[in-house]
C-alpha positions as CSV (number, residue, x, y, z in Angstrom):
1,M,25.3,12.4,-11.6
2,S,26.7,13.7,-14.8
3,V,24.3,13.4,-17.7
4,N,27.3,12.9,-20.0
5,K,28.4,9.7,-18.4
6,K,27.1,6.6,-20.1
7,L,25.4,4.3,-17.6
8,S,24.2,0.7,-17.9
9,R,20.4,0.4,-17.9
10,R,20.6,-1.2,-14.4
11,D,22.7,1.6,-12.9
12,F,20.6,4.3,-14.5
13,L,17.3,2.9,-13.4
14,R,18.4,2.4,-9.8
15,A,19.8,5.9,-9.6
16,S,16.9,7.6,-11.3
17,A,14.3,5.8,-9.2
18,L,16.0,6.8,-6.0
19,T,17.2,10.3,-6.7
20,A,15.3,11.5,-9.8
21,A,18.6,12.3,-11.3
22,G,18.9,12.3,-15.0
23,L,15.7,14.2,-15.5
24,V,17.1,17.0,-17.5
25,A,16.0,20.1,-19.3
26,A,16.2,20.4,-23.0
27,G,18.0,22.2,-25.8
28,C,16.1,23.8,-28.6
29,V,13.9,22.1,-31.1
30,A,14.8,22.8,-34.7
31,P,12.8,25.8,-35.7
32,A,10.1,25.6,-38.3
33,T,11.2,26.5,-41.8
34,E,11.0,30.2,-42.4
35,A,8.7,31.6,-45.1
36,P,10.6,32.9,-48.1
37,P,11.1,36.6,-48.3
38,A,8.4,38.6,-50.2
39,V,9.0,39.0,-53.9
40,D,9.1,42.6,-55.2
41,E,6.2,43.4,-57.4
42,A,7.1,43.0,-61.1
43,P,7.2,46.1,-63.3
44,A,3.9,47.0,-64.9
45,E,5.3,46.3,-68.4
46,E,6.2,42.8,-67.5
47,A,3.9,39.9,-67.1
48,P,3.1,39.5,-63.4
49,A,5.0,36.8,-61.5
50,A,3.0,33.6,-60.9
51,E,2.0,33.2,-57.2
52,A,3.1,30.1,-55.5
53,P,0.2,27.8,-54.7
54,A,-0.9,27.8,-51.1
55,A,0.5,24.9,-49.1
56,E,-2.1,22.2,-48.7
57,E,-3.0,21.7,-45.0
58,V,-1.9,18.3,-43.7
59,T,-3.9,16.6,-41.0
60,L,-2.1,13.9,-39.0
61,E,-3.8,11.4,-36.6
62,M,-1.9,10.6,-33.3
63,V,-3.3,8.1,-30.8
64,T,-2.2,7.4,-27.2
65,N,-3.3,4.9,-24.6
66,L,-2.9,7.5,-21.8
67,G,-6.0,9.7,-21.8
68,E,-5.0,11.1,-18.4
69,Y,-2.1,12.9,-20.1
70,E,-4.0,13.9,-23.2
71,N,-4.2,17.6,-22.2
72,G,-0.5,17.7,-21.6
73,Y,0.3,16.1,-24.9
74,R,-2.1,18.5,-26.6
75,Q,-0.1,21.5,-25.3
76,L,3.1,19.9,-26.7
77,L,1.5,19.4,-30.1
78,D,0.2,23.0,-30.1
79,I,3.8,24.1,-30.0
80,Y,4.6,22.0,-33.0
81,E,1.6,23.3,-34.9
82,A,2.6,26.8,-34.1
83,Q,6.1,26.1,-35.5
84,N,4.7,24.3,-38.6
85,P,1.8,26.2,-40.1
86,G,-0.3,24.0,-42.4
87,V,0.1,21.0,-40.1
88,K,-2.8,20.0,-37.9
89,I,-2.7,17.1,-35.5
90,N,-5.8,15.3,-34.2
91,L,-5.0,13.6,-30.9
92,S,-7.2,10.9,-29.5
93,S,-6.8,8.1,-26.9
94,F,-8.1,4.7,-25.9
95,N,-7.8,2.9,-22.6
96,E,-7.6,-0.7,-21.3
97,D,-11.3,-1.1,-21.8
98,T,-11.5,0.4,-25.3
99,E,-8.3,-0.9,-26.9
100,A,-10.1,-3.8,-28.6
101,A,-12.4,-1.3,-30.4
102,F,-9.3,0.8,-31.5
103,L,-7.7,-2.3,-32.9
104,T,-10.9,-3.2,-34.8
105,K,-10.9,0.2,-36.3
106,V,-7.2,-0.3,-37.4
107,A,-8.1,-3.6,-38.9
108,G,-10.9,-1.8,-40.9
109,G,-8.3,0.5,-42.5
110,Y,-7.8,3.3,-40.0
111,L,-4.1,4.4,-40.2
112,P,-2.9,6.8,-37.6
113,A,0.3,8.6,-38.4
114,I,1.8,7.9,-34.9
115,E,0.5,5.7,-32.1
116,K,1.5,4.3,-28.7
117,I,1.4,0.6,-28.0
118,P,0.5,0.3,-24.3
119,E,2.7,-1.2,-21.6
120,N,-0.3,-3.0,-20.1
121,S,-2.1,-4.6,-23.0
122,G,0.2,-7.5,-23.8
123,R,0.7,-6.2,-27.4
124,T,4.4,-6.2,-28.1
125,V,6.4,-6.0,-31.3
126,G,8.2,-9.2,-32.0
127,R,9.0,-11.7,-34.8
128,D,5.4,-12.2,-35.8
129,N,4.3,-8.6,-36.2
130,Y,7.4,-6.4,-36.6
131,Q,6.6,-5.7,-40.3
132,E,3.4,-4.0,-39.2
133,F,5.6,-1.1,-38.0
134,V,8.1,1.1,-39.6
135,N,11.8,0.5,-39.1
136,L,12.8,3.6,-37.2
137,S,16.4,3.3,-38.2
138,E,15.4,4.2,-41.8
139,I,13.6,7.5,-41.2
140,D,16.8,9.7,-40.6
141,F,16.0,9.8,-36.9
142,P,18.4,12.3,-35.3
143,W,18.2,11.5,-31.6
144,F,19.4,7.9,-31.1
145,D,22.5,9.0,-29.3
146,R,20.4,10.7,-26.6
147,W,19.4,7.4,-25.0
148,T,21.5,6.1,-22.0
149,Y,21.7,2.7,-23.7
150,D,21.9,1.5,-27.3
151,V,18.2,2.0,-28.1
152,K,18.9,1.8,-31.8
153,N,20.2,-1.8,-31.7
154,T,18.8,-3.4,-28.5
155,W,15.6,-4.8,-30.0
156,A,17.3,-5.5,-33.3
157,D,20.1,-7.5,-31.7
158,R,17.6,-9.4,-29.5
159,Y,15.5,-10.6,-32.4
160,G,18.1,-10.6,-35.2
161,L,15.8,-8.4,-37.2
162,P,16.0,-4.8,-38.5
163,G,14.8,-2.2,-36.1
164,P,14.0,-0.6,-33.8
165,R,10.2,-0.5,-34.3
166,T,9.2,1.4,-31.2
167,L,10.8,4.1,-28.9
168,D,10.3,5.0,-25.3
169,V,12.2,7.6,-23.3
170,F,11.1,6.6,-19.8
171,Q,12.6,4.3,-17.2
172,G,10.6,1.2,-16.5
173,I,7.3,1.2,-14.6
174,V,7.2,0.9,-10.9
175,V,4.2,-1.0,-9.5
176,S,3.2,-0.8,-5.8
177,M,0.3,-0.7,-3.4
178,I,-1.4,2.7,-3.3
179,Y,-3.8,3.9,-0.7
180,H,-5.8,6.9,0.4
181,K,-4.1,8.5,3.4
182,D,-7.2,9.9,5.0
183,I,-9.1,6.6,4.8
184,M,-6.2,4.7,6.3
185,E,-5.9,7.2,9.2
186,G,-9.3,5.8,10.4
187,T,-8.1,2.2,10.5
188,G,-5.3,2.5,13.1
189,W,-2.7,1.3,10.5
190,D,0.1,3.3,8.9
191,P,1.1,0.9,6.1
192,Q,4.4,2.6,5.3
193,K,5.6,2.0,8.9
194,D,3.5,-1.0,10.0
195,V,3.6,-3.3,6.9
196,K,7.2,-4.5,6.7
197,T,6.7,-8.2,6.1
198,L,4.2,-10.5,4.4
199,D,2.8,-11.5,7.8
200,N,2.3,-7.8,8.6
201,F,0.5,-7.5,5.3
202,E,-1.9,-10.4,5.9
203,K,-2.7,-9.1,9.4
204,F,-3.3,-5.7,7.9
205,L,-5.6,-7.1,5.2
206,D,-7.6,-9.1,7.8
207,D,-8.1,-5.9,9.8
208,M,-9.1,-4.0,6.7
209,V,-11.9,-6.6,6.1
210,K,-13.4,-5.7,9.4
211,F,-13.0,-2.0,8.7
212,V,-14.7,-2.2,5.3
213,E,-17.5,-4.3,6.6
214,A,-18.3,-1.5,9.2
215,E,-18.1,1.3,6.6
216,P,-21.3,1.7,4.5
217,N,-19.4,3.7,1.8
218,M,-16.7,1.1,1.3
219,D,-17.2,-1.7,-1.3
220,F,-13.9,-3.6,-1.2
221,V,-10.8,-4.0,0.9
222,W,-8.4,-4.1,-2.1
223,D,-10.1,-3.8,-5.4
224,R,-8.7,-5.7,-8.4
225,A,-9.5,-6.0,-12.1
226,W,-7.9,-7.9,-15.0
227,V,-5.7,-6.7,-17.9
228,N,-3.5,-9.4,-19.4
229,G,-0.4,-7.3,-19.7
230,F,-0.6,-6.1,-16.1
231,M,-1.4,-9.5,-14.6
232,Y,1.1,-11.7,-16.5
233,F,3.8,-9.1,-17.2
234,R,3.7,-7.3,-13.9
235,Y,1.8,-9.0,-11.1
236,F,3.2,-12.4,-11.9
237,N,6.7,-11.0,-11.7
238,L,6.1,-8.9,-8.6
239,V,4.5,-11.4,-6.1
240,P,7.1,-14.2,-6.3
241,V,10.0,-11.9,-5.3
242,A,8.3,-11.7,-1.8
243,Y,9.7,-15.2,-1.3
244,P,13.3,-16.6,-1.2
245,D,12.6,-19.0,-4.1
246,G,10.8,-16.5,-6.2
247,Q,13.5,-14.1,-7.1
248,R,14.0,-12.7,-10.6
249,D,16.8,-15.1,-11.4
250,R,14.5,-18.1,-10.7
251,Q,11.8,-16.6,-12.8
252,W,14.3,-16.1,-15.6
253,D,15.3,-19.8,-15.4
254,A,11.7,-20.9,-15.9
255,W,11.3,-18.8,-19.0
256,M,14.7,-19.8,-20.5
257,G,14.0,-23.6,-19.9
258,N,16.5,-24.1,-17.0
259,A,13.6,-24.8,-14.6
260,K,10.0,-25.8,-14.8
261,F,6.9,-23.7,-14.3
262,N,5.2,-26.6,-12.7
263,A,8.0,-27.6,-10.3
264,E,7.3,-27.9,-6.6
265,D,9.4,-24.8,-6.0
266,S,8.1,-22.9,-9.0
267,P,8.3,-19.2,-8.3
268,Y,4.9,-18.7,-9.8
269,R,3.1,-21.1,-7.4
270,H,3.2,-18.2,-4.9
271,V,1.0,-16.0,-7.1
272,F,-1.8,-18.6,-7.2
273,E,-1.5,-19.4,-3.5
274,F,-1.6,-15.7,-2.5
275,D,-4.6,-14.9,-4.7
276,K,-6.5,-18.0,-3.6
277,K,-6.0,-17.0,0.0
278,A,-7.0,-13.4,-0.8
279,L,-10.4,-14.6,-2.2
280,E,-11.0,-17.0,0.7
281,K,-10.3,-14.2,3.3
282,G,-12.2,-11.5,1.5
283,W,-9.3,-9.3,0.7
284,H,-10.3,-9.1,-3.0
285,P,-13.7,-8.8,-4.6
286,D,-15.4,-12.0,-5.7
287,A,-14.8,-12.8,-9.4
288,W,-12.6,-9.7,-9.6
289,W,-11.1,-11.0,-12.9
290,N,-14.4,-10.0,-14.6
291,R,-14.1,-6.4,-13.4
292,A,-13.1,-3.7,-16.0
293,W,-9.8,-2.1,-15.3
294,E,-10.8,1.6,-15.6
295,A,-14.6,1.6,-15.4
296,D,-14.7,-0.6,-12.3
297,M,-11.4,-0.8,-10.4
298,E,-9.9,2.7,-11.1
299,A,-13.3,4.4,-10.7
300,T,-13.9,2.6,-7.4
301,F,-10.5,3.8,-6.0
302,I,-11.0,7.4,-7.3
303,A,-14.4,7.4,-5.6
304,K,-12.8,6.2,-2.3
305,K,-15.0,3.1,-2.2
306,T,-11.8,1.0,-1.7
307,P,-8.9,2.1,0.4
308,M,-6.2,0.6,-1.8
309,V,-5.2,-0.8,-5.2
310,I,-2.1,-2.2,-6.8
311,H,-1.1,0.0,-9.8
312,G,1.6,1.9,-11.6
313,P,2.3,5.6,-11.8
314,W,-0.8,6.5,-13.7
315,M,-3.2,5.8,-10.8
316,W,-1.6,8.5,-8.8
317,D,-2.1,11.0,-11.5
318,K,-5.7,10.0,-12.2
319,V,-6.7,10.4,-8.6
320,L,-5.1,13.8,-8.3
321,A,-6.6,15.0,-11.6
322,N,-10.0,14.1,-10.2
323,D,-9.3,15.6,-6.8
324,P,-6.2,17.7,-6.4
325,S,-6.6,17.7,-2.6
326,A,-6.3,13.9,-2.4
327,E,-3.4,12.5,-0.4
328,L,-2.0,9.2,-1.7
329,L,0.8,7.1,-0.3
330,G,2.3,3.8,-1.3
331,F,4.2,0.8,-0.2
332,P,5.9,-2.2,-1.9
333,F,4.4,-5.7,-1.9
334,P,6.2,-6.9,1.2
335,S,8.5,-10.0,1.5
336,V,8.4,-12.8,4.0
337,D,10.1,-12.1,7.3
338,G,13.9,-12.0,7.1
339,E,14.0,-11.1,3.3
340,E,14.6,-7.7,1.8
341,T,11.5,-6.3,0.2
342,V,12.0,-5.8,-3.5
343,L,10.5,-2.9,-5.3
344,H,11.1,-3.9,-8.9
345,V,11.6,-1.4,-11.7
346,E,10.9,-2.7,-15.2
347,A,13.5,-2.5,-18.0
348,P,12.8,0.3,-20.4
349,G,10.3,-0.5,-23.2
350,T,12.0,-1.7,-26.3
351,D,9.0,-3.6,-27.8
352,F,6.2,-1.3,-27.1
353,S,5.4,2.5,-26.8
354,W,5.6,5.1,-29.6
355,C,5.7,3.8,-33.2
356,I,4.6,4.4,-36.8
357,R,2.4,1.8,-38.3
358,A,3.5,0.5,-41.7
359,G,1.6,1.9,-44.6
360,N,2.3,5.5,-43.7
361,E,5.2,5.5,-46.1
362,E,2.7,5.4,-49.0
363,T,0.7,8.3,-47.8
364,P,1.0,11.9,-49.1
365,Y,1.8,13.1,-45.6
366,W,4.8,10.8,-45.0
367,E,7.3,13.6,-44.7
368,A,5.1,15.4,-42.2
369,T,4.7,12.2,-40.2
370,K,8.5,11.7,-40.0
371,D,9.0,15.3,-39.0
372,L,6.4,15.0,-36.2
373,F,8.0,11.8,-34.9
374,H,11.4,13.5,-34.9
375,Y,9.9,16.4,-32.9
376,W,8.2,14.1,-30.4
377,F,11.6,12.8,-29.4
378,S,13.6,16.1,-29.5
379,P,15.1,17.3,-26.3
380,D,12.6,20.1,-25.8
381,N,9.7,17.8,-26.2
382,V,11.1,15.0,-24.1
383,K,11.5,17.6,-21.3
384,G,7.8,18.3,-21.8
385,L,6.9,14.6,-21.7
386,A,8.8,14.2,-18.5
387,E,6.9,17.1,-17.0
388,V,3.6,15.7,-18.2
389,E,4.0,12.1,-17.1
390,G,6.3,12.8,-14.2
391,R,8.6,9.8,-14.9
392,G,12.4,9.3,-14.9
393,L,14.1,9.2,-18.2
394,V,16.6,7.0,-20.1
395,Y,17.3,9.9,-22.3
396,E,20.0,12.5,-21.8
397,L,19.0,16.2,-22.0
398,D,21.2,19.2,-21.2
399,E,20.6,20.3,-17.7
400,P,19.1,18.7,-14.6
401,L,15.5,19.1,-13.7
402,E,13.7,18.2,-10.4
403,L,10.1,17.1,-10.8
404,D,7.5,17.0,-8.1
405,V,6.0,13.7,-9.0
406,P,3.2,12.0,-6.9
407,Q,4.7,8.5,-7.1
408,F,8.1,9.8,-6.3
409,T,7.1,11.9,-3.3
410,G,4.6,9.3,-2.0
411,L,6.8,6.2,-2.5
412,L,10.1,6.3,-4.3
413,N,11.7,9.1,-2.4
414,H,11.7,7.0,0.7
415,V,13.4,3.8,-0.7
416,G,16.6,3.0,1.2
417,K,15.7,5.2,4.2
418,E,12.9,5.1,6.7
419,P,10.3,4.0,6.5
420,F,11.6,1.9,3.6
421,A,15.2,1.2,4.8
422,H,14.4,-2.5,4.3
423,V,13.4,-2.0,0.6
424,V,15.7,-2.4,-2.4
425,M,15.2,-1.7,-6.1
426,D,15.5,-4.4,-8.7
427,N,15.3,-4.0,-12.4
428,G,17.0,-7.3,-13.3
429,P,16.4,-9.1,-16.6
430,W,12.9,-10.4,-17.3
431,G,12.8,-14.0,-18.6
432,E,9.8,-13.3,-20.9
433,Q,11.7,-10.6,-22.7
434,D,14.8,-12.6,-23.1
435,A,12.9,-15.7,-24.3
436,A,10.7,-13.7,-26.7
437,P,12.9,-14.1,-29.8
438,Y,12.6,-17.9,-29.5
439,L,8.8,-17.9,-29.3
440,K,7.3,-19.9,-32.2
441,S,4.8,-18.1,-34.4
442,G,1.3,-18.2,-32.9
443,A,2.5,-20.1,-29.8
444,P,0.8,-19.2,-26.5
445,G,3.8,-19.0,-24.1
446,P,3.1,-20.3,-20.6
447,W,0.3,-17.8,-19.8
448,D,-1.1,-17.3,-23.3
449,R,-1.3,-13.6,-22.4
450,F,-1.8,-12.3,-25.9
451,T,-5.2,-14.1,-26.3
452,G,-6.2,-14.6,-22.7
453,G,-6.5,-18.3,-23.2
454,F,-5.0,-19.0,-19.7
455,N,-7.3,-16.6,-17.9
456,P,-10.1,-19.2,-17.1
457,T,-7.5,-21.6,-15.9
458,Y,-6.2,-19.0,-13.5
459,A,-9.7,-18.3,-12.2
460,D,-10.4,-22.0,-11.8
461,A,-7.2,-22.5,-9.8
462,I,-7.8,-19.7,-7.3
463,T,-11.4,-20.6,-6.8
464,G,-10.6,-24.3,-6.2
465,K,-12.2,-25.7,-9.3
466,I,-8.9,-27.2,-10.3
467,S,-5.7,-27.5,-8.3
468,I,-2.9,-25.0,-8.5
469,Q,-0.7,-27.9,-9.6
470,E,-3.0,-28.6,-12.5
471,A,-2.9,-25.0,-13.6
472,L,0.9,-25.0,-13.5
473,D,1.0,-28.2,-15.5
474,I,-1.0,-26.4,-18.2
475,A,1.4,-23.5,-18.1
476,Q,4.4,-25.8,-18.4
477,D,2.7,-27.6,-21.3
478,N,2.1,-24.3,-23.0
479,W,5.8,-23.4,-22.5
480,D,6.9,-26.8,-23.9
481,K,5.1,-26.2,-27.2
482,S,6.0,-22.5,-27.5
483,Y,9.8,-22.1,-27.7
484,D,12.5,-23.3,-30.0
485,G,16.2,-22.9,-30.0
486,L,16.6,-21.5,-26.5
487,P,20.3,-21.4,-25.4
488,L,19.8,-23.7,-22.4
489,S,22.5,-23.5,-19.7
């Protein structure tokens, strides 16, 4: 695939997920400013020339939510520091469990120069908070034309507001089941070959209950934990597509007001029903929604105390960072018999990821902040980011690059051929994103995912304290009071 050809987001994501094309090596970063030539010593009879004052060192704070890639980011920043003497960058990170503490620190006056809004947390940039972040079209940003879609205007056009406020170079996240190959070999199951339908999956999970009960070192069949962004933005979109009436277009209709969240054929009813069954049959831990994402679930999987989890690309990297000899494989959440299994790829992030918080414009290091932001998205550095995170790009570089990426080799490379000839990729429009510009200020949306207000309702529904219909009625009521001006069809 020619990197010079402009592709739609849909075409690009499908192609890059299946072939890793479009990952390209970089051109050169603009060199650091050269020091001026030495001045000849003034003649003795003349007054000596005044020495230029030493440049004051600038220290910039940069914060990411991906601690597993912090060492790789540090190496990229070391290059920048070497090119820019006098600039020092302090890099730090938070995770799903410590994000609240980071935001408390920001509320108390902490102002990082550059930060990354996580994909998982539920924090996105929209009508209510866009002024908290710098308009990136006003910082002489030189790389907008490198994106494979109109990144400069996509968010701005959606909201009718000046932007963009965030930038992301990667294709959307792929979420799947992930398992330890060596553990699975002791079960008699090969999930990539044996789990083709939802019925297969449920039989497999029933057998895994027996396996885990007989293994003293195993704690759970399929460990789970709760993060609002993952649950409501990923899991709630992923499970319904296993069913004919849960496809992405039907989800979109509910968000846009063309269908009801609480209808008998609501695509989201399937999520509640599946998780309720999973609790009843012992596939998931009791009260898993109270488990911490990283400290509990991820740690359990890394320690091989659960055979499998559902997760994005980061889990593959975390396991291998802890144990380079680990062998991981994955498979999509399967569909009912007779339906294609859909492995969905999210649309690229236009309302989260790297940003500059407002207030930096008033600091004495504003010029240095802009320069670092420009560097971070330069072709050389984007190549480095692709190598560090091992993800496909929606950014054109200069020559192709093949990456040996765990999620690609353990899952994506097999889509469309055996053992995943029955699997298709889908990165169709997300209703929540398209409805977001019409969300009233402070309104909850159906799932109240920004505050977690719906979380107890979900737990009550899957534990039988209330009916699933009652929970969906609450979701519909939340939607009814949340949106205004939707272009209903």
